[in-house]
C-alpha positions as CSV (number, residue, x, y, z in Angstrom):
1,M,0.0,0.0,0.0
2,G,1.2,3.5,-0.7
3,N,0.4,7.0,0.7
4,W,-1.2,9.2,-2.0
5,Q,-2.1,12.9,-2.0
6,L,-4.5,14.7,-4.2
7,D,-3.0,16.9,-6.9
8,P,-5.2,20.1,-6.4
9,Y,-4.2,21.5,-9.8
10,H,-5.6,18.5,-11.6
11,T,-8.8,17.8,-9.7
12,Q,-12.3,19.1,-10.0
13,V,-15.3,18.4,-7.6
14,E,-18.4,19.5,-9.4
15,F,-22.1,19.3,-8.5
16,S,-25.3,20.2,-10.4
17,A,-28.9,20.8,-9.6
18,K,-31.9,21.7,-11.7
19,H,-33.4,25.2,-11.4
20,L,-37.2,25.1,-11.7
21,G,-36.9,21.6,-13.2
22,M,-35.4,23.1,-16.4
23,M,-31.9,24.4,-16.4
24,T,-28.9,22.7,-14.9
25,V,-26.9,24.9,-12.5
26,R,-23.3,23.7,-12.0
27,G,-20.9,24.5,-9.3
28,T,-17.5,23.5,-7.9
29,F,-15.5,23.5,-4.7
30,D,-12.1,25.1,-5.2
31,E,-10.5,24.0,-1.9
32,L,-10.1,20.4,-1.0
33,S,-7.6,17.8,0.1
34,A,-7.5,14.1,-0.1
35,T,-5.3,11.3,1.2
36,A,-5.4,7.7,0.0
37,D,-3.8,4.4,0.8
38,I,-3.6,2.7,-2.6
39,D,-1.9,-0.4,-4.0
40,P,-2.4,-0.1,-7.8
41,D,-2.2,-3.9,-8.1
42,H,-5.0,-4.4,-5.5
43,P,-7.3,-1.4,-5.7
44,E,-10.0,-3.2,-3.7
45,A,-7.9,-2.7,-0.6
46,A,-7.7,1.1,-1.1
47,S,-9.0,3.7,1.3
48,V,-9.5,7.4,0.8
49,E,-10.5,10.5,2.9
50,V,-11.5,13.8,1.4
51,H,-12.0,17.2,3.0
52,I,-13.8,20.0,1.2
53,S,-14.0,23.6,2.3
54,T,-17.6,24.6,2.1
55,A,-16.7,28.3,1.8
56,S,-15.0,27.5,-1.5
57,V,-18.2,26.8,-3.3
58,R,-18.4,28.5,-6.7
59,T,-21.2,28.7,-9.3
60,N,-20.1,31.7,-11.3
61,N,-22.8,33.8,-9.6
62,G,-21.8,35.7,-6.5
63,I,-25.4,36.1,-5.2
64,R,-26.1,32.4,-5.6
65,D,-22.7,31.5,-4.1
66,N,-23.5,33.6,-1.0
67,D,-26.9,31.9,-0.7
68,L,-25.2,28.5,-0.9
69,R,-22.8,29.5,1.9
70,S,-25.7,30.8,4.1
71,G,-28.1,29.1,6.5
72,N,-30.3,28.2,3.5
73,F,-27.8,25.6,2.5
74,L,-24.2,24.9,3.7
75,E,-24.0,27.2,6.7
76,V,-20.2,27.6,6.2
77,D,-19.6,29.4,9.4
78,K,-21.0,26.5,11.5
79,Y,-20.0,23.7,9.1
80,P,-16.6,24.5,7.4
81,E,-16.0,21.1,5.8
82,I,-17.7,18.3,3.9
83,I,-15.9,15.0,4.6
84,F,-15.9,11.7,2.8
85,K,-14.3,8.6,4.3
86,S,-14.3,5.4,2.3
87,T,-15.5,2.1,3.8
88,S,-15.0,-0.3,0.9
89,V,-14.0,-0.7,-2.7
90,A,-15.3,-3.4,-5.0
91,P,-14.3,-4.2,-8.6
92,A,-17.0,-3.5,-11.2
93,G,-15.3,-4.4,-14.4
94,A,-12.0,-3.4,-16.1
95,D,-10.8,-0.2,-14.5
96,H,-14.2,0.3,-12.9
97,F,-15.0,0.2,-9.2
98,T,-17.7,0.8,-6.7
99,L,-16.5,3.0,-3.9
100,T,-18.7,3.2,-0.8
101,G,-18.1,5.5,2.1
102,D,-19.6,7.9,4.6
103,L,-20.3,11.5,3.5
104,T,-20.7,14.1,6.2
105,I,-22.4,17.4,5.3
106,K,-23.6,19.7,8.2
107,D,-22.8,17.0,10.8
108,N,-25.1,14.6,9.0
109,T,-23.3,11.4,8.0
110,R,-24.8,9.0,5.5
111,P,-23.5,6.3,3.3
112,V,-22.9,7.0,-0.4
113,T,-21.8,4.8,-3.3
114,L,-19.7,6.3,-6.1
115,D,-19.1,4.8,-9.6
116,V,-15.3,5.1,-10.1
117,T,-13.4,4.8,-13.3
118,K,-9.6,4.6,-13.4
119,Y,-8.3,6.8,-16.2
120,G,-4.7,5.6,-16.0
121,E,-1.3,5.8,-14.4
122,F,1.8,7.7,-15.2
123,N,5.3,7.9,-13.8
124,D,6.0,11.6,-14.0
125,P,9.8,12.1,-13.8
126,Q,9.2,15.5,-12.0
127,M,6.2,14.9,-9.8
128,G,6.3,11.1,-9.3
129,H,3.8,8.2,-9.8
130,R,0.3,9.4,-10.4
131,I,-3.1,7.8,-10.9
132,A,-6.2,9.5,-12.4
133,Y,-9.8,8.7,-11.5
134,S,-13.3,9.9,-12.1
135,A,-16.2,9.3,-9.7
136,T,-19.9,10.0,-9.9
137,T,-22.9,9.7,-7.7
138,K,-26.3,11.3,-7.0
139,I,-27.6,12.4,-3.6
140,N,-30.8,13.9,-2.2
141,R,-29.7,17.1,-0.5
142,R,-32.4,16.8,2.1
143,D,-30.7,13.7,3.5
144,W,-27.8,15.9,4.6
145,G,-29.9,18.7,6.1
146,L,-29.9,20.9,3.0
147,S,-33.6,21.4,3.3
148,F,-34.2,24.8,1.7
149,S,-37.5,24.5,-0.1
150,M,-39.2,27.1,-2.3
151,I,-41.9,26.4,-4.8
152,L,-42.6,28.8,-7.7
153,D,-45.7,28.2,-9.8
154,G,-45.7,24.5,-8.7
155,R,-42.0,23.9,-9.4
156,M,-39.1,23.4,-7.0
157,V,-36.7,26.3,-7.4
158,V,-33.8,24.0,-6.5
159,S,-34.0,20.3,-7.2
160,E,-33.5,17.9,-4.3
161,D,-31.4,15.6,-6.4
162,I,-27.8,16.7,-6.7
163,Q,-25.4,15.1,-9.2
164,I,-21.8,14.9,-8.1
165,N,-18.9,14.5,-10.6
166,I,-15.3,14.2,-9.5
167,E,-12.1,13.9,-11.6
168,G,-8.7,13.9,-10.0
169,E,-5.1,12.8,-9.9
170,L,-3.4,11.4,-6.9
171,V,0.3,11.5,-6.5
172,E,2.2,8.8,-4.6
173,Q,4.2,10.2,-1.7
174,P,7.7,9.0,-0.8
175,A,7.7,6.6,2.1
176,A,8.7,8.0,5.5
177,A,11.8,5.9,5.5
178,E,12.9,7.1,2.1
179,T,12.2,10.7,3.2
180,A,14.3,10.3,6.4
181,A,17.1,8.6,4.5
182,S,17.4,11.4,2.0
183,S,17.6,14.0,4.7
């Protein structure tokens, strides 16, 4: 097993919701970190933990971003992080996996399952061994206390279903013994 860190310059955490049941509104979180314990030859033994800064939410609309940070949704002053901790990985075909874990939003922890695809591996001579993945899931925001509800002419202003799409690269970190030996 190896210690892996997220490459923040090559990672996106995106979400989307429907506005009035019509248009898809997309957003991202700009600040996150992840650590993983991965053996590329035995991915089913992997574990991952992700921390996302709730204040880093962005939708390309400042008014909407501030609403998402407010008590209507994420309450960033009270709940500064979203946390995901994996509990299992199961093979689901060539370079495909089912990643299950606990997602915590606003102190509400519930299990989620993500469909994961391994994009590939690369031994970068400058940055080290890296692996790229994508992961997708859908959640109902109400399950995590995001219960803002407004109806306009019989339509939900913000859908309850939230699609989550993640793409990222993880970089293998030197073992502690290698780091100490090179000092």
